[in-house]
Biotite code that builds the C-alpha atoms (Angstrom):
import biotite.structure as struc

atoms = struc.array([
    struc.Atom([-20.012, -5.724, 19.198], chain_id="A", res_id=1, res_name="MET", atom_name="CA", element="C"),
    struc.Atom([-18.084, -8.376, 17.274], chain_id="A", res_id=2, res_name="ASP", atom_name="CA", element="C"),
    struc.Atom([-15.873, -10.732, 19.268], chain_id="A", res_id=3, res_name="MET", atom_name="CA", element="C"),
    struc.Atom([-12.847, -11.150, 17.016], chain_id="A", res_id=4, res_name="VAL", atom_name="CA", element="C"),
    struc.Atom([-9.902, -12.149, 19.191], chain_id="A", res_id=5, res_name="THR", atom_name="CA", element="C"),
    struc.Atom([-11.603, -13.664, 22.214], chain_id="A", res_id=6, res_name="GLY", atom_name="CA", element="C"),
    struc.Atom([-9.766, -11.072, 24.339], chain_id="A", res_id=7, res_name="VAL", atom_name="CA", element="C"),
    struc.Atom([-12.795, -9.150, 25.540], chain_id="A", res_id=8, res_name="GLY", atom_name="CA", element="C"),
    struc.Atom([-11.200, -5.854, 26.521], chain_id="A", res_id=9, res_name="VAL", atom_name="CA", element="C"),
    struc.Atom([-9.232, -5.646, 23.262], chain_id="A", res_id=10, res_name="LEU", atom_name="CA", element="C"),
    struc.Atom([-12.304, -6.329, 21.160], chain_id="A", res_id=11, res_name="ASP", atom_name="CA", element="C"),
    struc.Atom([-14.185, -3.649, 23.107], chain_id="A", res_id=12, res_name="LYS", atom_name="CA", element="C"),
    struc.Atom([-11.395, -1.117, 22.634], chain_id="A", res_id=13, res_name="VAL", atom_name="CA", element="C"),
    struc.Atom([-11.329, -1.778, 18.892], chain_id="A", res_id=14, res_name="MET", atom_name="CA", element="C"),
    struc.Atom([-15.108, -1.459, 18.764], chain_id="A", res_id=15, res_name="SER", atom_name="CA", element="C"),
    struc.Atom([-14.823, 1.993, 20.342], chain_id="A", res_id=16, res_name="VAL", atom_name="CA", element="C"),
    struc.Atom([-12.049, 3.096, 17.972], chain_id="A", res_id=17, res_name="LEU", atom_name="CA", element="C"),
    struc.Atom([-13.829, 1.865, 14.857], chain_id="A", res_id=18, res_name="ARG", atom_name="CA", element="C"),
    struc.Atom([-17.068, 3.481, 15.942], chain_id="A", res_id=19, res_name="SER", atom_name="CA", element="C"),
    struc.Atom([-15.371, 6.848, 16.396], chain_id="A", res_id=20, res_name="VAL", atom_name="CA", element="C"),
    struc.Atom([-13.484, 6.386, 13.123], chain_id="A", res_id=21, res_name="ALA", atom_name="CA", element="C"),
    struc.Atom([-16.853, 6.172, 11.370], chain_id="A", res_id=22, res_name="ALA", atom_name="CA", element="C"),
    struc.Atom([-18.088, 9.398, 12.988], chain_id="A", res_id=23, res_name="SER", atom_name="CA", element="C"),
    struc.Atom([-17.409, 11.566, 16.053], chain_id="A", res_id=24, res_name="PRO", atom_name="CA", element="C"),
    struc.Atom([-19.576, 10.295, 18.903], chain_id="A", res_id=25, res_name="ARG", atom_name="CA", element="C"),
    struc.Atom([-21.075, 11.619, 22.090], chain_id="A", res_id=26, res_name="SER", atom_name="CA", element="C"),
    struc.Atom([-21.018, 9.116, 24.938], chain_id="A", res_id=27, res_name="LEU", atom_name="CA", element="C"),
    struc.Atom([-24.622, 8.158, 24.228], chain_id="A", res_id=28, res_name="GLY", atom_name="CA", element="C"),
    struc.Atom([-23.915, 7.707, 20.529], chain_id="A", res_id=29, res_name="GLU", atom_name="CA", element="C"),
    struc.Atom([-20.809, 5.680, 21.321], chain_id="A", res_id=30, res_name="LEU", atom_name="CA", element="C"),
    struc.Atom([-22.786, 3.406, 23.612], chain_id="A", res_id=31, res_name="GLN", atom_name="CA", element="C"),
    struc.Atom([-25.476, 2.921, 20.971], chain_id="A", res_id=32, res_name="GLN", atom_name="CA", element="C"),
    struc.Atom([-22.982, 2.276, 18.158], chain_id="A", res_id=33, res_name="ALA", atom_name="CA", element="C"),
    struc.Atom([-20.903, -0.270, 20.091], chain_id="A", res_id=34, res_name="THR", atom_name="CA", element="C"),
    struc.Atom([-23.619, -1.916, 22.148], chain_id="A", res_id=35, res_name="GLY", atom_name="CA", element="C"),
    struc.Atom([-21.426, -1.583, 25.242], chain_id="A", res_id=36, res_name="LEU", atom_name="CA", element="C"),
    struc.Atom([-22.815, -0.648, 28.648], chain_id="A", res_id=37, res_name="PRO", atom_name="CA", element="C"),
    struc.Atom([-22.625, 3.099, 29.216], chain_id="A", res_id=38, res_name="ARG", atom_name="CA", element="C"),
    struc.Atom([-20.097, 2.785, 32.050], chain_id="A", res_id=39, res_name="ALA", atom_name="CA", element="C"),
    struc.Atom([-17.855, 0.510, 29.967], chain_id="A", res_id=40, res_name="THR", atom_name="CA", element="C"),
    struc.Atom([-17.995, 2.775, 26.926], chain_id="A", res_id=41, res_name="ALA", atom_name="CA", element="C"),
    struc.Atom([-17.122, 5.783, 29.087], chain_id="A", res_id=42, res_name="HIS", atom_name="CA", element="C"),
    struc.Atom([-14.261, 4.013, 30.868], chain_id="A", res_id=43, res_name="ARG", atom_name="CA", element="C"),
    struc.Atom([-12.659, 2.812, 27.644], chain_id="A", res_id=44, res_name="LEU", atom_name="CA", element="C"),
    struc.Atom([-13.106, 6.113, 25.819], chain_id="A", res_id=45, res_name="ALA", atom_name="CA", element="C"),
    struc.Atom([-11.539, 8.100, 28.672], chain_id="A", res_id=46, res_name="VAL", atom_name="CA", element="C"),
    struc.Atom([-8.623, 5.657, 28.891], chain_id="A", res_id=47, res_name="ALA", atom_name="CA", element="C"),
    struc.Atom([-8.050, 5.938, 25.137], chain_id="A", res_id=48, res_name="LEU", atom_name="CA", element="C"),
    struc.Atom([-8.214, 9.708, 25.464], chain_id="A", res_id=49, res_name="GLU", atom_name="CA", element="C"),
    struc.Atom([-5.482, 9.628, 28.099], chain_id="A", res_id=50, res_name="GLN", atom_name="CA", element="C"),
    struc.Atom([-3.301, 7.612, 25.710], chain_id="A", res_id=51, res_name="HIS", atom_name="CA", element="C"),
    struc.Atom([-3.886, 10.150, 22.932], chain_id="A", res_id=52, res_name="GLY", atom_name="CA", element="C"),
    struc.Atom([-5.835, 7.673, 20.796], chain_id="A", res_id=53, res_name="LEU", atom_name="CA", element="C"),
    struc.Atom([-9.077, 9.614, 21.267], chain_id="A", res_id=54, res_name="LEU", atom_name="CA", element="C"),
    struc.Atom([-9.704, 13.320, 21.879], chain_id="A", res_id=55, res_name="ARG", atom_name="CA", element="C"),
    struc.Atom([-12.736, 15.593, 22.355], chain_id="A", res_id=56, res_name="ARG", atom_name="CA", element="C"),
    struc.Atom([-13.890, 17.930, 19.602], chain_id="A", res_id=57, res_name="ASP", atom_name="CA", element="C"),
    struc.Atom([-15.434, 21.373, 20.099], chain_id="A", res_id=58, res_name="ALA", atom_name="CA", element="C"),
    struc.Atom([-18.789, 19.747, 20.912], chain_id="A", res_id=59, res_name="ASP", atom_name="CA", element="C"),
    struc.Atom([-17.202, 17.379, 23.466], chain_id="A", res_id=60, res_name="SER", atom_name="CA", element="C"),
    struc.Atom([-17.751, 14.387, 21.191], chain_id="A", res_id=61, res_name="ARG", atom_name="CA", element="C"),
    struc.Atom([-15.112, 11.695, 21.050], chain_id="A", res_id=62, res_name="PHE", atom_name="CA", element="C"),
    struc.Atom([-12.913, 11.941, 17.962], chain_id="A", res_id=63, res_name="GLU", atom_name="CA", element="C"),
    struc.Atom([-9.815, 10.056, 16.826], chain_id="A", res_id=64, res_name="LEU", atom_name="CA", element="C"),
    struc.Atom([-6.756, 11.267, 18.704], chain_id="A", res_id=65, res_name="GLY", atom_name="CA", element="C"),
    struc.Atom([-3.598, 12.755, 17.272], chain_id="A", res_id=66, res_name="LEU", atom_name="CA", element="C"),
    struc.Atom([-1.592, 9.952, 18.841], chain_id="A", res_id=67, res_name="GLY", atom_name="CA", element="C"),
    struc.Atom([-2.825, 7.764, 15.993], chain_id="A", res_id=68, res_name="LEU", atom_name="CA", element="C"),
    struc.Atom([-1.152, 9.943, 13.363], chain_id="A", res_id=69, res_name="VAL", atom_name="CA", element="C"),
    struc.Atom([2.475, 8.823, 13.889], chain_id="A", res_id=70, res_name="PRO", atom_name="CA", element="C"),
    struc.Atom([1.328, 5.228, 14.347], chain_id="A", res_id=71, res_name="LEU", atom_name="CA", element="C"),
    struc.Atom([-0.555, 5.343, 11.049], chain_id="A", res_id=72, res_name="GLY", atom_name="CA", element="C"),
    struc.Atom([2.367, 6.967, 9.258], chain_id="A", res_id=73, res_name="GLN", atom_name="CA", element="C"),
    struc.Atom([4.792, 4.362, 10.583], chain_id="A", res_id=74, res_name="THR", atom_name="CA", element="C"),
    struc.Atom([2.452, 1.550, 9.541], chain_id="A", res_id=75, res_name="ALA", atom_name="CA", element="C"),
    struc.Atom([2.166, 3.055, 6.060], chain_id="A", res_id=76, res_name="SER", atom_name="CA", element="C"),
    struc.Atom([5.925, 3.494, 5.746], chain_id="A", res_id=77, res_name="ASP", atom_name="CA", element="C"),
    struc.Atom([6.484, -0.124, 6.692], chain_id="A", res_id=78, res_name="ARG", atom_name="CA", element="C"),
    struc.Atom([3.839, -1.340, 4.225], chain_id="A", res_id=79, res_name="PHE", atom_name="CA", element="C"),
    struc.Atom([4.551, 0.569, 0.985], chain_id="A", res_id=80, res_name="PRO", atom_name="CA", element="C"),
    struc.Atom([2.098, -1.501, -1.077], chain_id="A", res_id=81, res_name="LEU", atom_name="CA", element="C"),
    struc.Atom([-0.735, 0.827, -0.041], chain_id="A", res_id=82, res_name="VAL", atom_name="CA", element="C"),
    struc.Atom([0.925, 3.971, -1.379], chain_id="A", res_id=83, res_name="GLU", atom_name="CA", element="C"),
    struc.Atom([2.029, 2.126, -4.501], chain_id="A", res_id=84, res_name="LEU", atom_name="CA", element="C"),
    struc.Atom([-1.555, 0.991, -5.069], chain_id="A", res_id=85, res_name="ALA", atom_name="CA", element="C"),
    struc.Atom([-3.343, 4.259, -4.308], chain_id="A", res_id=86, res_name="ARG", atom_name="CA", element="C"),
    struc.Atom([-2.976, 6.037, -7.696], chain_id="A", res_id=87, res_name="PRO", atom_name="CA", element="C"),
    struc.Atom([-3.765, 2.800, -9.537], chain_id="A", res_id=88, res_name="VAL", atom_name="CA", element="C"),
    struc.Atom([-6.912, 2.226, -7.497], chain_id="A", res_id=89, res_name="LEU", atom_name="CA", element="C"),
    struc.Atom([-7.914, 5.862, -7.982], chain_id="A", res_id=90, res_name="ASP", atom_name="CA", element="C"),
    struc.Atom([-7.729, 5.345, -11.732], chain_id="A", res_id=91, res_name="ALA", atom_name="CA", element="C"),
    struc.Atom([-9.595, 2.022, -11.484], chain_id="A", res_id=92, res_name="LEU", atom_name="CA", element="C"),
    struc.Atom([-12.400, 3.587, -9.446], chain_id="A", res_id=93, res_name="ARG", atom_name="CA", element="C"),
    struc.Atom([-12.712, 6.436, -11.956], chain_id="A", res_id=94, res_name="ASP", atom_name="CA", element="C"),
    struc.Atom([-12.691, 4.052, -14.940], chain_id="A", res_id=95, res_name="ALA", atom_name="CA", element="C"),
    struc.Atom([-15.279, 1.650, -13.529], chain_id="A", res_id=96, res_name="THR", atom_name="CA", element="C"),
    struc.Atom([-17.359, 4.059, -11.464], chain_id="A", res_id=97, res_name="GLY", atom_name="CA", element="C"),
    struc.Atom([-17.497, 1.410, -8.729], chain_id="A", res_id=98, res_name="GLU", atom_name="CA", element="C"),
    struc.Atom([-15.954, 0.922, -5.293], chain_id="A", res_id=99, res_name="SER", atom_name="CA", element="C"),
    struc.Atom([-12.474, -0.585, -5.283], chain_id="A", res_id=100, res_name="VAL", atom_name="CA", element="C"),
    struc.Atom([-10.453, -2.211, -2.520], chain_id="A", res_id=101, res_name="GLN", atom_name="CA", element="C"),
    struc.Atom([-7.024, -3.637, -1.798], chain_id="A", res_id=102, res_name="LEU", atom_name="CA", element="C"),
    struc.Atom([-6.969, -6.641, 0.530], chain_id="A", res_id=103, res_name="PHE", atom_name="CA", element="C"),
    struc.Atom([-4.040, -8.474, 2.108], chain_id="A", res_id=104, res_name="VAL", atom_name="CA", element="C"),
    struc.Atom([-4.048, -11.790, 3.904], chain_id="A", res_id=105, res_name="ARG", atom_name="CA", element="C"),
    struc.Atom([-3.847, -11.625, 7.681], chain_id="A", res_id=106, res_name="GLU", atom_name="CA", element="C"),
    struc.Atom([-3.677, -15.074, 9.240], chain_id="A", res_id=107, res_name="GLY", atom_name="CA", element="C"),
    struc.Atom([-6.878, -16.885, 8.362], chain_id="A", res_id=108, res_name="THR", atom_name="CA", element="C"),
    struc.Atom([-8.645, -13.662, 7.347], chain_id="A", res_id=109, res_name="SER", atom_name="CA", element="C"),
    struc.Atom([-8.185, -10.772, 4.939], chain_id="A", res_id=110, res_name="ARG", atom_name="CA", element="C"),
    struc.Atom([-7.717, -7.122, 5.808], chain_id="A", res_id=111, res_name="ARG", atom_name="CA", element="C"),
    struc.Atom([-8.946, -4.217, 3.679], chain_id="A", res_id=112, res_name="CYS", atom_name="CA", element="C"),
    struc.Atom([-5.955, -1.861, 3.654], chain_id="A", res_id=113, res_name="VAL", atom_name="CA", element="C"),
    struc.Atom([-7.278, 0.576, 1.045], chain_id="A", res_id=114, res_name="LEU", atom_name="CA", element="C"),
    struc.Atom([-10.897, 1.314, 0.142], chain_id="A", res_id=115, res_name="SER", atom_name="CA", element="C"),
    struc.Atom([-12.149, 3.896, -2.351], chain_id="A", res_id=116, res_name="LEU", atom_name="CA", element="C"),
    struc.Atom([-15.898, 4.440, -2.640], chain_id="A", res_id=117, res_name="GLU", atom_name="CA", element="C"),
    struc.Atom([-17.991, 4.671, -5.770], chain_id="A", res_id=118, res_name="SER", atom_name="CA", element="C"),
    struc.Atom([-19.603, 8.020, -6.460], chain_id="A", res_id=119, res_name="THR", atom_name="CA", element="C"),
    struc.Atom([-22.975, 6.323, -7.038], chain_id="A", res_id=120, res_name="HIS", atom_name="CA", element="C"),
    struc.Atom([-25.624, 6.854, -4.387], chain_id="A", res_id=121, res_name="GLY", atom_name="CA", element="C"),
    struc.Atom([-26.209, 3.096, -4.290], chain_id="A", res_id=122, res_name="LEU", atom_name="CA", element="C"),
    struc.Atom([-22.817, 1.552, -3.620], chain_id="A", res_id=123, res_name="ARG", atom_name="CA", element="C"),
    struc.Atom([-21.073, -1.198, -1.711], chain_id="A", res_id=124, res_name="TRP", atom_name="CA", element="C"),
    struc.Atom([-18.801, 0.100, 1.064], chain_id="A", res_id=125, res_name="ILE", atom_name="CA", element="C"),
    struc.Atom([-16.016, -1.921, 2.656], chain_id="A", res_id=126, res_name="VAL", atom_name="CA", element="C"),
    struc.Atom([-14.570, 0.046, 5.594], chain_id="A", res_id=127, res_name="PRO", atom_name="CA", element="C"),
    struc.Atom([-10.830, 0.510, 5.393], chain_id="A", res_id=128, res_name="GLN", atom_name="CA", element="C"),
    struc.Atom([-9.304, -1.691, 8.075], chain_id="A", res_id=129, res_name="GLY", atom_name="CA", element="C"),
    struc.Atom([-12.166, -4.206, 7.993], chain_id="A", res_id=130, res_name="ALA", atom_name="CA", element="C"),
    struc.Atom([-11.222, -7.824, 8.696], chain_id="A", res_id=131, res_name="LEU", atom_name="CA", element="C"),
    struc.Atom([-13.181, -10.252, 6.520], chain_id="A", res_id=132, res_name="LEU", atom_name="CA", element="C"),
    struc.Atom([-13.212, -14.012, 5.942], chain_id="A", res_id=133, res_name="PRO", atom_name="CA", element="C"),
    struc.Atom([-11.097, -15.745, 3.329], chain_id="A", res_id=134, res_name="LEU", atom_name="CA", element="C"),
    struc.Atom([-13.595, -18.403, 2.351], chain_id="A", res_id=135, res_name="ASP", atom_name="CA", element="C"),
    struc.Atom([-16.187, -16.137, 0.732], chain_id="A", res_id=136, res_name="VAL", atom_name="CA", element="C"),
    struc.Atom([-15.910, -13.261, -1.714], chain_id="A", res_id=137, res_name="GLY", atom_name="CA", element="C"),
    struc.Atom([-13.684, -12.984, -4.755], chain_id="A", res_id=138, res_name="SER", atom_name="CA", element="C"),
    struc.Atom([-10.794, -11.303, -2.905], chain_id="A", res_id=139, res_name="ALA", atom_name="CA", element="C"),
    struc.Atom([-10.818, -13.933, -0.178], chain_id="A", res_id=140, res_name="GLY", atom_name="CA", element="C"),
    struc.Atom([-10.686, -16.693, -2.751], chain_id="A", res_id=141, res_name="ARG", atom_name="CA", element="C"),
    struc.Atom([-7.787, -14.981, -4.549], chain_id="A", res_id=142, res_name="VAL", atom_name="CA", element="C"),
    struc.Atom([-5.844, -14.685, -1.293], chain_id="A", res_id=143, res_name="LEU", atom_name="CA", element="C"),
    struc.Atom([-6.638, -18.330, -0.519], chain_id="A", res_id=144, res_name="SER", atom_name="CA", element="C"),
    struc.Atom([-4.762, -19.309, -3.678], chain_id="A", res_id=145, res_name="GLY", atom_name="CA", element="C"),
    struc.Atom([-7.629, -19.889, -6.109], chain_id="A", res_id=146, res_name="GLU", atom_name="CA", element="C"),
    struc.Atom([-6.604, -19.158, -9.695], chain_id="A", res_id=147, res_name="THR", atom_name="CA", element="C"),
    struc.Atom([-8.235, -18.967, -13.100], chain_id="A", res_id=148, res_name="SER", atom_name="CA", element="C"),
    struc.Atom([-6.952, -18.918, -16.657], chain_id="A", res_id=149, res_name="ARG", atom_name="CA", element="C"),
    struc.Atom([-8.410, -15.429, -17.210], chain_id="A", res_id=150, res_name="VAL", atom_name="CA", element="C"),
    struc.Atom([-6.558, -13.983, -14.198], chain_id="A", res_id=151, res_name="GLY", atom_name="CA", element="C"),
    struc.Atom([-9.599, -12.905, -12.194], chain_id="A", res_id=152, res_name="TRP", atom_name="CA", element="C"),
    struc.Atom([-12.115, -14.445, -9.786], chain_id="A", res_id=153, res_name="ILE", atom_name="CA", element="C"),
    struc.Atom([-15.711, -13.252, -9.525], chain_id="A", res_id=154, res_name="GLU", atom_name="CA", element="C"),
    struc.Atom([-18.377, -13.692, -6.874], chain_id="A", res_id=155, res_name="SER", atom_name="CA", element="C"),
    struc.Atom([-22.075, -12.890, -6.702], chain_id="A", res_id=156, res_name="ILE", atom_name="CA", element="C"),
    struc.Atom([-23.801, -12.638, -3.344], chain_id="A", res_id=157, res_name="GLY", atom_name="CA", element="C"),
    struc.Atom([-21.273, -14.860, -1.546], chain_id="A", res_id=158, res_name="GLU", atom_name="CA", element="C"),
    struc.Atom([-20.662, -12.680, 1.497], chain_id="A", res_id=159, res_name="ARG", atom_name="CA", element="C"),
    struc.Atom([-23.531, -10.232, 1.159], chain_id="A", res_id=160, res_name="GLU", atom_name="CA", element="C"),
    struc.Atom([-26.747, -10.677, -0.784], chain_id="A", res_id=161, res_name="ALA", atom_name="CA", element="C"),
    struc.Atom([-27.062, -8.367, -3.779], chain_id="A", res_id=162, res_name="GLY", atom_name="CA", element="C"),
    struc.Atom([-23.325, -7.616, -4.022], chain_id="A", res_id=163, res_name="VAL", atom_name="CA", element="C"),
    struc.Atom([-21.050, -8.687, -6.870], chain_id="A", res_id=164, res_name="ALA", atom_name="CA", element="C"),
    struc.Atom([-17.280, -8.397, -7.097], chain_id="A", res_id=165, res_name="SER", atom_name="CA", element="C"),
    struc.Atom([-14.318, -9.333, -9.248], chain_id="A", res_id=166, res_name="VAL", atom_name="CA", element="C"),
    struc.Atom([-10.753, -9.582, -7.937], chain_id="A", res_id=167, res_name="SER", atom_name="CA", element="C"),
    struc.Atom([-7.235, -10.217, -9.208], chain_id="A", res_id=168, res_name="ALA", atom_name="CA", element="C"),
    struc.Atom([-3.970, -10.927, -7.381], chain_id="A", res_id=169, res_name="PRO", atom_name="CA", element="C"),
    struc.Atom([-1.081, -8.527, -6.898], chain_id="A", res_id=170, res_name="VAL", atom_name="CA", element="C"),
    struc.Atom([1.925, -10.786, -7.423], chain_id="A", res_id=171, res_name="VAL", atom_name="CA", element="C"),
    struc.Atom([5.582, -10.271, -6.477], chain_id="A", res_id=172, res_name="ALA", atom_name="CA", element="C"),
    struc.Atom([8.447, -11.140, -8.806], chain_id="A", res_id=173, res_name="ALA", atom_name="CA", element="C"),
    struc.Atom([8.929, -14.477, -7.037], chain_id="A", res_id=174, res_name="ASP", atom_name="CA", element="C"),
    struc.Atom([5.271, -15.419, -7.591], chain_id="A", res_id=175, res_name="GLY", atom_name="CA", element="C"),
    struc.Atom([4.106, -14.637, -4.051], chain_id="A", res_id=176, res_name="THR", atom_name="CA", element="C"),
    struc.Atom([0.624, -13.154, -3.824], chain_id="A", res_id=177, res_name="THR", atom_name="CA", element="C"),
    struc.Atom([0.960, -9.851, -1.979], chain_id="A", res_id=178, res_name="LEU", atom_name="CA", element="C"),
    struc.Atom([-2.670, -8.803, -2.085], chain_id="A", res_id=179, res_name="GLY", atom_name="CA", element="C"),
    struc.Atom([-5.885, -8.748, -4.063], chain_id="A", res_id=180, res_name="ALA", atom_name="CA", element="C"),
    struc.Atom([-7.566, -5.860, -5.874], chain_id="A", res_id=181, res_name="ILE", atom_name="CA", element="C"),
    struc.Atom([-11.364, -5.858, -6.062], chain_id="A", res_id=182, res_name="SER", atom_name="CA", element="C"),
    struc.Atom([-14.096, -3.958, -7.817], chain_id="A", res_id=183, res_name="VAL", atom_name="CA", element="C"),
    struc.Atom([-17.400, -4.398, -5.993], chain_id="A", res_id=184, res_name="SER", atom_name="CA", element="C"),
    struc.Atom([-20.907, -3.049, -6.156], chain_id="A", res_id=185, res_name="GLY", atom_name="CA", element="C"),
    struc.Atom([-24.597, -3.857, -6.505], chain_id="A", res_id=186, res_name="PRO", atom_name="CA", element="C"),
    struc.Atom([-25.481, -6.748, -8.795], chain_id="A", res_id=187, res_name="VAL", atom_name="CA", element="C"),
    struc.Atom([-27.867, -4.384, -10.595], chain_id="A", res_id=188, res_name="GLU", atom_name="CA", element="C"),
    struc.Atom([-24.870, -2.536, -12.058], chain_id="A", res_id=189, res_name="ARG", atom_name="CA", element="C"),
    struc.Atom([-22.098, -5.133, -12.063], chain_id="A", res_id=190, res_name="LEU", atom_name="CA", element="C"),
    struc.Atom([-24.548, -7.781, -13.339], chain_id="A", res_id=191, res_name="THR", atom_name="CA", element="C"),
    struc.Atom([-24.237, -11.462, -12.552], chain_id="A", res_id=192, res_name="ARG", atom_name="CA", element="C"),
    struc.Atom([-21.052, -11.543, -14.647], chain_id="A", res_id=193, res_name="GLN", atom_name="CA", element="C"),
    struc.Atom([-18.865, -8.878, -13.000], chain_id="A", res_id=194, res_name="PRO", atom_name="CA", element="C"),
    struc.Atom([-15.743, -10.514, -14.416], chain_id="A", res_id=195, res_name="GLY", atom_name="CA", element="C"),
    struc.Atom([-16.984, -10.101, -17.961], chain_id="A", res_id=196, res_name="LYS", atom_name="CA", element="C"),
    struc.Atom([-17.597, -6.426, -17.282], chain_id="A", res_id=197, res_name="ARG", atom_name="CA", element="C"),
    struc.Atom([-14.554, -5.413, -15.232], chain_id="A", res_id=198, res_name="PHE", atom_name="CA", element="C"),
    struc.Atom([-12.233, -8.437, -15.023], chain_id="A", res_id=199, res_name="GLY", atom_name="CA", element="C"),
    struc.Atom([-9.716, -7.169, -17.570], chain_id="A", res_id=200, res_name="ASP", atom_name="CA", element="C"),
    struc.Atom([-9.579, -3.763, -15.854], chain_id="A", res_id=201, res_name="ASP", atom_name="CA", element="C"),
    struc.Atom([-8.882, -5.368, -12.471], chain_id="A", res_id=202, res_name="VAL", atom_name="CA", element="C"),
    struc.Atom([-6.169, -7.642, -13.871], chain_id="A", res_id=203, res_name="VAL", atom_name="CA", element="C"),
    struc.Atom([-4.475, -4.710, -15.607], chain_id="A", res_id=204, res_name="ALA", atom_name="CA", element="C"),
    struc.Atom([-4.542, -2.650, -12.410], chain_id="A", res_id=205, res_name="ALA", atom_name="CA", element="C"),
    struc.Atom([-3.084, -5.525, -10.373], chain_id="A", res_id=206, res_name="ALA", atom_name="CA", element="C"),
    struc.Atom([-0.250, -5.894, -12.869], chain_id="A", res_id=207, res_name="ARG", atom_name="CA", element="C"),
    struc.Atom([0.567, -2.182, -12.630], chain_id="A", res_id=208, res_name="ARG", atom_name="CA", element="C"),
    struc.Atom([0.943, -2.524, -8.870], chain_id="A", res_id=209, res_name="ILE", atom_name="CA", element="C"),
    struc.Atom([2.923, -5.778, -8.878], chain_id="A", res_id=210, res_name="SER", atom_name="CA", element="C"),
    struc.Atom([6.567, -4.956, -7.956], chain_id="A", res_id=211, res_name="PRO", atom_name="CA", element="C"),
])
């Protein structure tokens, strides 16, 4: 389990939720996926169930609860960039054949708020909602304020060996960077010059999203 906030119980709760978001889990599977003691995993899962954030499916596995639906809808309504970006990222994923993401800055990190997977069997997956560092990866560098004359930033194996990416900023009318769009995938396909291959596509997509 990753310690993100330093608030142990909160980090454990988020570990449980993210584990179940990946796949419905029995108690044993939940314990294995989170690394929490069995009693702790059970206590947190039952408490989340009582709050409507988890539920049990027909096989008594823990599944995301319906109480998350209005929370997710409210979050989406208050952050319209995701819905604005979705059709553009769909088109970008189809054009490139690779995984695409939209990141926004969150304090000293970056949050993946939209992630669409490549259809290739070998692909790079960034979970939607993942919190990643700013100091590595093309999207992190974009959100940190790094610029280039061509409009995109590329990275090869910075955060994960064997992965290449190219990113461009989504910019508001006043020049504020609202987010970063990325195309990412194995170096074998994106090559060691992902910007040369997909940079123009990423820049064009970012401009279509920019308000």
